[in-house]
TIDO-217209 format. One record per residue (C-alpha): residue number from 1; residue in three letters; x, y negated, z. Coordinates in pm, 1 decimal. Layout:
[NUM "ALA" [X Y Z]]
...
//
This chain:
[1 "MET" [-5249.3 10453.8 -363.8]]
[2 "LYS" [-5530.1 10515.3 -130.8]]
[3 "SER" [-5673.6 10218.6 47.4]]
[4 "LYS" [-5692.7 10230.8 426.1]]
[5 "PHE" [-5981.2 9989.4 424.6]]
[6 "LYS" [-6214.6 10178.5 206.6]]
[7 "ALA" [-6445.6 10445.0 338.1]]
[8 "ASP" [-6320.0 10805.7 355.9]]
[9 "LYS" [-6531.4 11092.1 224.1]]
[10 "ASN" [-6725.6 11104.3 519.3]]
[11 "GLY" [-6802.9 10725.5 520.2]]
[12 "TYR" [-6566.8 10638.7 817.8]]
[13 "TYR" [-6343.7 10335.8 840.9]]
[14 "GLY" [-6110.5 10437.2 1108.8]]
[15 "GLN" [-6347.6 10543.1 1384.3]]
[16 "PHE" [-6632.2 10343.9 1255.6]]
[17 "GLY" [-6901.5 10445.5 1007.0]]
[18 "GLY" [-7062.4 10790.9 949.3]]
[19 "ALA" [-7428.6 10889.5 923.0]]
[20 "PHE" [-7605.4 10918.1 1249.2]]
[21 "ILE" [-7964.6 10984.4 1125.4]]
[22 "PRO" [-8274.6 11174.9 1235.4]]
[23 "GLU" [-8303.8 11515.5 1075.1]]
[24 "LEU" [-8595.6 11415.5 873.0]]
[25 "LEU" [-8388.5 11141.7 687.4]]
[26 "TYR" [-8112.2 11384.9 606.9]]
[27 "PRO" [-8237.2 11485.2 256.8]]
[28 "ASN" [-8277.4 11131.7 146.9]]
[29 "VAL" [-7936.5 11019.4 265.7]]
[30 "LYS" [-7771.7 11331.7 128.8]]
[31 "GLU" [-7930.0 11287.6 -214.0]]
[32 "LEU" [-7793.9 10930.1 -215.9]]
[33 "GLU" [-7446.3 11033.5 -97.0]]
[34 "ASP" [-7428.2 11317.7 -352.8]]
[35 "ASN" [-7513.3 11083.0 -644.2]]
[36 "TYR" [-7417.8 10706.2 -581.0]]
[37 "LEU" [-7049.7 10732.7 -693.5]]
[38 "LYS" [-7150.0 10933.9 -997.4]]
[39 "ILE" [-7403.1 10681.0 -1088.3]]
[40 "ILE" [-7196.0 10365.7 -1012.5]]
[41 "GLU" [-6895.2 10496.5 -1211.4]]
[42 "SER" [-7095.2 10614.9 -1514.7]]
[43 "GLU" [-7049.4 10403.9 -1833.0]]
[44 "SER" [-7424.1 10340.9 -1873.3]]
[45 "PHE" [-7473.2 10218.2 -1518.3]]
[46 "GLN" [-7164.2 9963.3 -1565.3]]
[47 "LYS" [-7300.9 9852.7 -1890.7]]
[48 "GLU" [-7663.6 9771.3 -1768.2]]
[49 "TYR" [-7528.1 9648.8 -1433.6]]
[50 "LYS" [-7286.8 9397.1 -1598.6]]
[51 "ARG" [-7547.5 9298.1 -1863.5]]
[52 "LEU" [-7797.2 9209.3 -1595.6]]
[53 "LEU" [-7556.4 9013.5 -1384.3]]
[54 "LYS" [-7455.0 8820.7 -1672.8]]
[55 "ASP" [-7795.8 8750.5 -1859.6]]
[56 "TYR" [-8028.2 8779.1 -1559.0]]
[57 "VAL" [-7827.0 8662.7 -1256.3]]
[58 "GLY" [-7626.4 8410.6 -1424.1]]
[59 "ARG" [-7277.4 8542.2 -1341.7]]
[60 "PRO" [-6980.9 8469.7 -1309.0]]
[61 "THR" [-7055.4 8217.8 -1043.7]]
[62 "PRO" [-6817.2 7916.9 -1060.3]]
[63 "LEU" [-6501.5 7890.5 -833.1]]
[64 "TYR" [-6522.5 7520.6 -750.4]]
[65 "LEU" [-6219.6 7316.1 -621.4]]
[66 "ALA" [-6397.2 7078.0 -368.5]]
[67 "PRO" [-6190.2 6760.9 -405.9]]
[68 "ARG" [-6332.9 6557.9 -118.2]]
[69 "LEU" [-6356.8 6863.4 124.3]]
[70 "SER" [-5995.6 6935.9 35.4]]
[71 "GLU" [-5888.1 6572.5 100.2]]
[72 "LYS" [-6057.1 6584.2 441.5]]
[73 "TYR" [-5883.4 6905.7 547.3]]
[74 "GLY" [-5549.1 6838.1 380.4]]
[75 "THR" [-5549.9 7151.2 170.8]]
[76 "GLN" [-5695.1 7320.4 -145.9]]
[77 "ILE" [-6047.8 7437.0 -73.5]]
[78 "TYR" [-6223.6 7628.3 -338.6]]
[79 "LEU" [-6599.2 7727.7 -299.0]]
[80 "LYS" [-6719.0 8041.4 -456.6]]
[81 "ARG" [-7068.6 7947.3 -561.8]]
[82 "GLU" [-7294.9 8235.5 -486.0]]
[83 "ASP" [-7551.4 7985.0 -421.0]]
[84 "LEU" [-7588.5 7951.4 -800.1]]
[85 "ASN" [-7699.9 8303.0 -846.6]]
[86 "HIS" [-8058.5 8366.9 -963.8]]
[87 "THR" [-8257.5 8380.7 -606.9]]
[88 "GLY" [-8006.6 8160.8 -451.1]]
[89 "ALA" [-7758.9 8388.1 -278.0]]
[90 "HIS" [-7522.8 8677.7 -317.9]]
[91 "LYS" [-7795.6 8933.8 -230.6]]
[92 "VAL" [-7902.6 8984.7 -588.9]]
[93 "ASN" [-7561.8 9139.2 -684.5]]
[94 "ASN" [-7648.2 9436.6 -464.2]]
[95 "THR" [-8033.0 9467.9 -538.6]]
[96 "ILE" [-7965.5 9488.9 -912.0]]
[97 "GLY" [-7717.1 9768.9 -855.4]]
[98 "GLN" [-7932.8 9962.0 -604.1]]
[99 "ILE" [-8254.2 9925.2 -810.6]]
[100 "LEU" [-8063.7 10085.6 -1105.9]]
[101 "ILE" [-7961.5 10366.2 -878.0]]
[102 "ALA" [-8308.7 10409.7 -736.7]]
[103 "LYS" [-8452.0 10435.5 -1091.1]]
[104 "GLN" [-8191.0 10702.0 -1187.1]]
[105 "LEU" [-8296.7 10900.2 -867.5]]
[106 "GLY" [-8648.4 10877.1 -991.5]]
[107 "LYS" [-8786.5 10666.0 -705.8]]
[108 "LYS" [-9121.7 10481.5 -762.0]]
[109 "ARG" [-9146.2 10283.6 -429.8]]
[110 "ILE" [-8888.9 10035.6 -285.5]]
[111 "ILE" [-8872.8 9935.2 79.7]]
[112 "ALA" [-8629.5 9678.8 232.2]]
[113 "GLU" [-8563.8 9484.8 537.2]]
[114 "THR" [-8498.7 9118.2 556.0]]
[115 "GLY" [-8395.7 8838.8 803.7]]
[116 "ALA" [-8357.1 8504.4 630.4]]
[117 "GLY" [-8576.2 8638.4 344.7]]
[118 "GLN" [-8295.5 8625.0 83.8]]
[119 "HIS" [-8257.0 8997.8 58.0]]
[120 "GLY" [-8633.4 9026.1 64.3]]
[121 "VAL" [-8656.0 8790.8 -228.0]]
[122 "ALA" [-8380.1 8952.8 -425.1]]
[123 "THR" [-8536.1 9285.3 -362.6]]
[124 "ALA" [-8884.9 9170.2 -467.0]]
[125 "THR" [-8721.2 9002.5 -762.6]]
[126 "VAL" [-8563.9 9328.4 -908.5]]
[127 "CYS" [-8888.1 9531.0 -816.9]]
[128 "ALA" [-9072.7 9280.9 -1051.0]]
[129 "LEU" [-8813.9 9315.1 -1319.9]]
[130 "MET" [-8829.7 9694.3 -1302.6]]
[131 "ASN" [-9212.0 9728.2 -1239.0]]
[132 "LEU" [-9170.4 9925.3 -900.5]]
[133 "GLU" [-9379.1 9892.4 -589.6]]
[134 "CYS" [-9212.7 9672.2 -314.8]]
[135 "VAL" [-9271.1 9661.2 52.7]]
[136 "VAL" [-9040.3 9431.3 270.1]]
[137 "PHE" [-9011.2 9442.5 648.9]]
[138 "MET" [-8960.5 9125.5 813.9]]
[139 "GLY" [-8973.1 9005.6 1175.4]]
[140 "GLU" [-9262.8 8807.1 1289.0]]
[141 "ILE" [-9039.3 8526.8 1400.9]]
[142 "ASP" [-8844.9 8504.7 1074.5]]
[143 "ILE" [-9184.2 8519.3 877.9]]
[144 "LYS" [-9255.7 8188.4 1051.2]]
[145 "ARG" [-8918.3 8022.0 1014.0]]
[146 "GLN" [-8864.1 8130.8 654.5]]
[147 "ALA" [-9194.6 8063.5 510.1]]
[148 "PRO" [-9075.2 7950.4 155.1]]
[149 "ASN" [-8918.5 8286.6 111.6]]
[150 "VAL" [-9216.9 8478.0 230.3]]
[151 "ALA" [-9413.9 8290.7 -23.4]]
[152 "ARG" [-9171.2 8390.1 -299.7]]
[153 "MET" [-9179.5 8754.2 -203.9]]
[154 "LYS" [-9556.0 8763.4 -215.3]]
[155 "MET" [-9568.5 8566.9 -548.3]]
[156 "LEU" [-9317.2 8831.1 -680.8]]
[157 "GLY" [-9573.1 9105.4 -583.2]]
[158 "ALA" [-9421.4 9243.8 -267.8]]
[159 "LYS" [-9609.9 9331.1 33.2]]
[160 "VAL" [-9458.7 9160.9 338.4]]
[161 "VAL" [-9513.4 9359.9 661.0]]
[162 "PRO" [-9431.8 9191.0 991.8]]
[163 "ALA" [-9222.5 9364.9 1262.2]]
[164 "THR" [-9402.3 9274.6 1589.4]]
[165 "SER" [-9175.2 9473.6 1836.4]]
[166 "GLY" [-8857.6 9358.2 2010.4]]
[167 "SER" [-8719.3 9024.3 1923.3]]
[168 "LYS" [-8932.0 9033.6 1611.1]]
[169 "THR" [-8622.4 8960.4 1384.0]]
[170 "LEU" [-8387.2 9148.1 1156.6]]
[171 "LYS" [-8304.2 9445.7 1396.2]]
[172 "ASP" [-8676.8 9525.5 1439.9]]
[173 "ALA" [-8751.7 9502.4 1062.2]]
[174 "THR" [-8483.3 9742.9 1009.8]]
[175 "ASN" [-8630.2 9975.5 1257.9]]
[176 "GLU" [-8973.3 9949.4 1073.3]]
[177 "ALA" [-8806.7 10019.7 738.2]]
[178 "ILE" [-8638.3 10328.5 873.4]]
[179 "ARG" [-8961.0 10441.6 1012.9]]
[180 "ASP" [-9133.4 10414.1 694.4]]
[181 "TRP" [-8874.7 10593.7 495.6]]
[182 "ILE" [-8906.4 10893.9 737.8]]
[183 "GLY" [-9276.2 10892.4 670.4]]
[184 "ASN" [-9232.1 10870.0 282.7]]
[185 "PRO" [-8920.0 11071.4 199.9]]
[186 "GLU" [-9015.7 11182.0 -156.7]]
[187 "ASP" [-9098.5 10876.0 -353.8]]
[188 "THR" [-8935.2 10602.3 -144.9]]
[189 "TYR" [-8602.7 10430.5 -175.8]]
[190 "TYR" [-8472.6 10238.6 107.3]]
[191 "LEU" [-8278.1 9938.0 -40.9]]
[192 "ILE" [-8052.1 9819.0 247.1]]
[193 "GLY" [-7936.5 9449.7 217.4]]
[194 "SER" [-7601.4 9470.8 393.9]]
[195 "VAL" [-7291.4 9659.2 461.9]]
[196 "VAL" [-7476.2 9835.9 747.8]]
[197 "GLY" [-7678.3 10171.6 784.4]]
[198 "PRO" [-7564.1 10519.7 744.7]]
[199 "HIS" [-7307.8 10633.7 493.2]]
[200 "PRO" [-7314.6 10574.8 184.5]]
[201 "TYR" [-7474.0 10239.5 223.1]]
[202 "PRO" [-7183.3 10049.6 368.5]]
[203 "ASP" [-6954.6 10151.9 95.7]]
[204 "MET" [-7219.2 10134.8 -178.6]]
[205 "VAL" [-7321.3 9773.4 -91.4]]
[206 "ALA" [-6946.2 9669.0 -58.4]]
[207 "ARG" [-6870.5 9810.1 -403.8]]
[208 "LEU" [-7176.2 9630.0 -554.6]]
[209 "GLN" [-7081.4 9297.0 -385.8]]
[210 "ALA" [-6705.1 9344.9 -482.9]]
[211 "ILE" [-6805.8 9156.8 -801.2]]
[212 "ILE" [-6738.5 8838.5 -599.4]]
[213 "SER" [-6363.3 8895.1 -536.9]]
[214 "GLU" [-6327.8 9061.3 -871.7]]
[215 "GLU" [-6433.9 8730.1 -1020.3]]
[216 "MET" [-6227.3 8522.4 -773.1]]
[217 "LYS" [-5907.7 8694.4 -897.6]]
[218 "TRP" [-5927.5 8605.0 -1251.3]]
[219 "GLN" [-6083.1 8246.9 -1167.9]]
[220 "LEU" [-5794.4 8174.0 -922.0]]
[221 "LYS" [-5550.0 8275.8 -1194.2]]
[222 "GLU" [-5719.6 8011.9 -1419.9]]
[223 "HIS" [-5696.6 7739.7 -1166.8]]
[224 "THR" [-5380.7 7806.8 -975.4]]
[225 "GLY" [-5169.8 8058.1 -1204.9]]
[226 "LYS" [-5193.2 8317.8 -930.7]]
[227 "GLU" [-5468.9 8581.5 -876.2]]
[228 "THR" [-5455.1 8583.4 -496.7]]
[229 "PRO" [-5558.1 8307.8 -251.4]]
[230 "ASP" [-5393.4 8243.4 88.6]]
[231 "THR" [-5710.6 8257.7 284.5]]
[232 "VAL" [-6067.7 8378.6 222.8]]
[233 "ILE" [-6340.0 8266.2 471.5]]
[234 "ALA" [-6682.7 8416.5 490.2]]
[235 "CYS" [-6972.9 8433.9 739.3]]
[236 "VAL" [-7064.4 8777.4 895.7]]
[237 "GLY" [-7396.1 8898.7 1001.7]]
[238 "GLY" [-7414.8 9248.2 876.6]]
[239 "GLY" [-7134.7 9131.5 651.7]]
[240 "SER" [-7213.6 9191.9 282.4]]
[241 "ASN" [-7095.4 8860.7 147.6]]
[242 "ALA" [-6771.4 8897.5 341.4]]
[243 "ALA" [-6733.4 9247.7 222.2]]
[244 "GLY" [-6767.5 9127.2 -137.1]]
[245 "ALA" [-6549.2 8826.3 -98.9]]
[246 "PHE" [-6269.9 9042.0 81.2]]
[247 "TYR" [-6290.9 9367.1 -112.9]]
[248 "HIS" [-6014.9 9320.8 -377.5]]
[249 "PHE" [-5775.1 9169.4 -116.6]]
[250 "LEU" [-5820.7 9418.8 171.9]]
[251 "ASP" [-5486.1 9593.8 88.3]]
[252 "ASP" [-5301.3 9272.0 25.8]]
[253 "GLU" [-5188.5 9154.0 367.6]]
[254 "SER" [-5050.7 8828.2 221.5]]
[255 "VAL" [-5413.9 8728.2 204.7]]
[256 "GLU" [-5562.0 8599.2 529.7]]
[257 "LEU" [-5925.7 8715.6 590.7]]
[258 "ILE" [-6135.8 8509.9 802.1]]
[259 "ALA" [-6488.8 8628.8 910.2]]
[260 "VAL" [-6710.7 8394.8 1103.7]]
[261 "GLU" [-6993.3 8498.1 1334.0]]
[262 "ALA" [-7272.7 8289.5 1464.5]]
[263 "ALA" [-7210.0 8187.7 1828.8]]
[264 "GLY" [-7559.1 8037.0 1856.9]]
[265 "LEU" [-7563.5 7819.8 2165.2]]
[266 "GLY" [-7216.5 7931.7 2265.7]]
[267 "VAL" [-7054.6 8273.6 2273.2]]
[268 "HIS" [-7120.2 8341.8 2639.5]]
[269 "SER" [-7440.3 8144.1 2662.7]]
[270 "GLY" [-7662.3 8463.8 2644.7]]
[271 "GLU" [-7796.9 8304.8 2318.6]]
[272 "SER" [-7538.9 8437.1 2066.4]]
[273 "ALA" [-7470.3 8673.5 1784.4]]
[274 "ALA" [-7092.1 8689.0 1795.6]]
[275 "THR" [-7081.2 9061.5 1806.0]]
[276 "SER" [-6692.6 9104.7 1783.9]]
[277 "GLN" [-6664.8 8903.7 2093.9]]
[278 "LEU" [-6952.6 9041.3 2293.6]]
[279 "GLY" [-6996.7 9404.7 2155.0]]
[280 "ASP" [-6878.2 9751.0 2240.4]]
[281 "VAL" [-6861.1 10056.0 2017.0]]
[282 "GLY" [-7192.1 10228.5 1970.5]]
[283 "VAL" [-7438.4 10346.8 1715.1]]
[284 "LEU" [-7683.0 10118.4 1549.4]]
[285 "HIS" [-7915.9 10169.0 1249.4]]
[286 "GLY" [-7733.3 10504.3 1151.7]]
[287 "SER" [-7366.5 10419.2 1166.5]]
[288 "LYS" [-7096.8 10389.1 1452.4]]
[289 "THR" [-6984.7 10027.8 1478.2]]
[290 "ILE" [-6958.7 9750.1 1727.6]]
[291 "LEU" [-7288.9 9617.2 1861.3]]
[292 "MET" [-7417.2 9400.7 2150.2]]
[293 "GLN" [-7548.9 9626.1 2418.1]]
[294 "ASP" [-7615.3 9631.8 2780.3]]
[295 "GLU" [-7470.1 9876.7 3041.6]]
[296 "TYR" [-7732.3 10120.0 2958.8]]
[297 "GLY" [-7665.9 10120.2 2578.3]]
[298 "GLN" [-7978.2 9915.5 2509.6]]
[299 "VAL" [-7938.7 9657.9 2215.1]]
[300 "ILE" [-7894.6 9307.2 2352.6]]
[301 "GLU" [-8119.3 9060.6 2139.2]]
[302 "PRO" [-7890.2 8834.0 1926.3]]
[303 "TYR" [-7967.4 8457.7 1862.7]]
[304 "SER" [-7872.1 8232.1 1592.2]]
[305 "ILE" [-8034.0 7912.6 1422.3]]
[306 "SER" [-7955.1 8104.0 1106.8]]
[307 "ALA" [-8205.4 8391.2 1030.1]]
[308 "GLY" [-7947.9 8576.8 833.1]]
[309 "LEU" [-7677.0 8602.5 1110.1]]
[310 "ASP" [-7891.5 8710.0 1409.7]]
[311 "TYR" [-7805.6 9084.7 1379.3]]
[312 "PRO" [-7675.1 9252.8 1703.4]]
[313 "GLY" [-7396.2 9450.5 1515.4]]
[314 "ILE" [-7160.9 9432.7 1232.0]]
[315 "GLY" [-7102.7 9660.7 950.1]]
[316 "PRO" [-6850.5 9947.5 1014.8]]
[317 "LEU" [-6590.4 9803.0 761.1]]
[318 "HIS" [-6597.0 9480.3 954.6]]
[319 "ALA" [-6565.7 9660.8 1303.1]]
[320 "TYR" [-6261.9 9835.2 1142.8]]
[321 "LEU" [-6114.9 9495.6 1010.5]]
[322 "ASN" [-6158.1 9344.4 1353.2]]
[323 "GLU" [-6016.4 9650.3 1542.2]]
[324 "SER" [-5718.2 9673.3 1320.1]]
[325 "ASN" [-5659.4 9288.9 1317.7]]
[326 "ARG" [-5679.1 9295.1 924.9]]
[327 "ALA" [-5936.3 9011.2 944.3]]
[328 "LYS" [-5939.0 8727.3 1195.7]]
[329 "PHE" [-6286.1 8692.3 1370.6]]
[330 "MET" [-6393.2 8338.2 1453.0]]
[331 "ASN" [-6731.2 8195.3 1531.8]]
[332 "ALA" [-6935.8 7869.5 1497.4]]
[333 "THR" [-7226.7 7751.2 1713.3]]
[334 "ASP" [-7551.6 7629.6 1575.9]]
[335 "GLN" [-7451.4 7262.6 1605.0]]
[336 "GLU" [-7114.9 7321.8 1443.5]]
[337 "ALA" [-7291.4 7494.6 1150.5]]
[338 "LEU" [-7547.5 7210.1 1107.3]]
[339 "ASP" [-7255.6 6954.1 1117.0]]
[340 "ALA" [-7073.9 7155.0 852.9]]
[341 "ALA" [-7374.8 7168.1 627.7]]
[342 "TYR" [-7435.7 6785.4 654.6]]
[343 "GLU" [-7070.6 6735.3 584.5]]
[344 "LEU" [-7062.8 6950.6 264.1]]
[345 "THR" [-7395.2 6786.4 146.1]]
[346 "LYS" [-7244.5 6436.7 180.5]]
[347 "LEU" [-6901.3 6517.3 62.5]]
[348 "GLU" [-6970.3 6743.1 -236.3]]
[349 "GLY" [-7344.9 6715.2 -305.9]]
[350 "ILE" [-7411.7 7080.7 -228.0]]
[351 "ILE" [-7662.7 7183.7 23.2]]
[352 "PRO" [-7541.8 7522.8 172.3]]
[353 "ALA" [-7749.8 7791.9 343.4]]
[354 "LEU" [-7727.1 7781.7 724.4]]
[355 "GLU" [-7546.0 8120.8 698.0]]
[356 "SER" [-7289.1 7969.7 466.2]]
[357 "ALA" [-7239.0 7669.6 676.5]]
[358 "HIS" [-7104.0 7894.1 958.4]]
[359 "ALA" [-6808.6 7970.8 735.4]]
[360 "LEU" [-6751.3 7601.4 651.8]]
[361 "ALA" [-6755.6 7514.4 1021.4]]
[362 "VAL" [-6449.7 7677.0 1116.6]]
[363 "LEU" [-6230.8 7453.1 856.9]]
[364 "GLU" [-6169.0 7203.0 1126.5]]
[365 "LYS" [-6052.8 7471.2 1364.6]]
[366 "ILE" [-5761.4 7568.6 1133.6]]
[367 "ASP" [-5424.0 7406.3 1062.7]]
[368 "PHE" [-5389.8 7414.2 689.0]]
[369 "LYS" [-5070.1 7360.8 480.8]]
[370 "LYS" [-5118.5 7114.7 195.2]]
[371 "ASP" [-5054.5 7363.9 -78.5]]
[372 "GLN" [-5266.2 7650.8 92.4]]
[373 "VAL" [-5528.7 7788.7 -149.7]]
[374 "VAL" [-5844.2 7852.3 60.7]]
[375 "VAL" [-6154.5 8009.9 -77.9]]
[376 "VAL" [-6490.8 7968.1 117.1]]
[377 "ASN" [-6758.3 8219.4 7.0]]
[378 "LEU" [-7066.2 7980.1 -29.9]]
[379 "SER" [-7306.9 8279.9 12.4]]
[380 "GLY" [-7634.4 8095.3 -34.5]]
[381 "ARG" [-7810.2 7764.8 -105.0]]
[382 "GLY" [-7994.3 7566.4 151.7]]
[383 "ASP" [-8348.4 7507.0 12.5]]
[384 "LYS" [-8474.3 7782.4 244.2]]
[385 "ASP" [-8341.3 7594.1 541.9]]
[386 "LEU" [-8458.2 7249.1 472.0]]
[387 "GLU" [-8716.6 7248.3 742.9]]
[388 "THR" [-8444.3 7324.4 1006.8]]
[389 "TYR" [-8207.7 7059.3 840.8]]
[390 "ILE" [-8475.7 6805.5 850.0]]
[391 "LYS" [-8586.9 6884.6 1210.2]]
[392 "HIS" [-8211.6 6840.5 1323.9]]
[393 "LEU" [-8124.6 6544.2 1109.1]]
[394 "GLY" [-8003.1 6247.8 1305.5]]
[395 "LYS" [-8013.5 6417.7 1638.4]]
//
């Protein structure tokens, strides 16, 4: 049975998706579109991908029943521990897959964009592993607030290029990466970190992150006797961790999907990244989606305390999940995310990334039943955010 929530052959999810690209990029994108499924579905790719996920990344990541958190919210809360992956987040699931695709296509130079730095670190890591040149574009502001990740990237041999235009954050880093790709079409592969960009990127990244929900199914069976949870909660910036956590449950409407965006200082404060609330249909970074824009179609700068969530759009899959009401979109403010992070640390001894803390923050906004099985995708660990946590501690 064909899924109505997977991309069609032209890369559309309902009205969202497609490839809106400059003519100069067409050959690059077309080459990838023609080959990505053949490569991903080949036996040799699957064998090498699974081997690296197991021996290098450390998968499967645990599905942990959080007893004190469950007790507090009167339900069964499981944490999918993507924070325990090598490099500290879900990002490496995707970079391992894409670096294998890039090598198969004969590319020698890898470029990437990064916000929180986790995707940059994961890209620099696999480039070191595969001995490929690595250039990471990162907003000047993000370079300052994510210094530990910048140091890691440099240590891994990557060149970190600051994006100094616009808001100097993730959107601008993406613009710079696209510009570089146009200038270096032959030898360069653009390793996108989320379910955004022109087709086939949203579909390819979702497939590579689908390992998260694939593991969840058999882990839930072990824990509960049933493969499906009642609810899956994940934070959404571009949305790759959520796409991975939702992937194997998209067509099972008995599973409630909750996507949590960053409300910043409040949804209508003018300092927010709650795209589904504030956005309209438009084209961003090569795909038709929902994005925050003014009356002239210019992108409105997003804001979040979390460097990985201040993106002015959402991936086309999420735009469709929102429009079709398949997923429920909620949001959490900076303060709610900070409070949720401190709470998890005190109750379970786990320090989450600020991004993941947004997903945890909505637990108190939902009425749970006692026997409900809730999985929160803990997409990353919080050591990269310690400076922010320390600054706000006790405020």
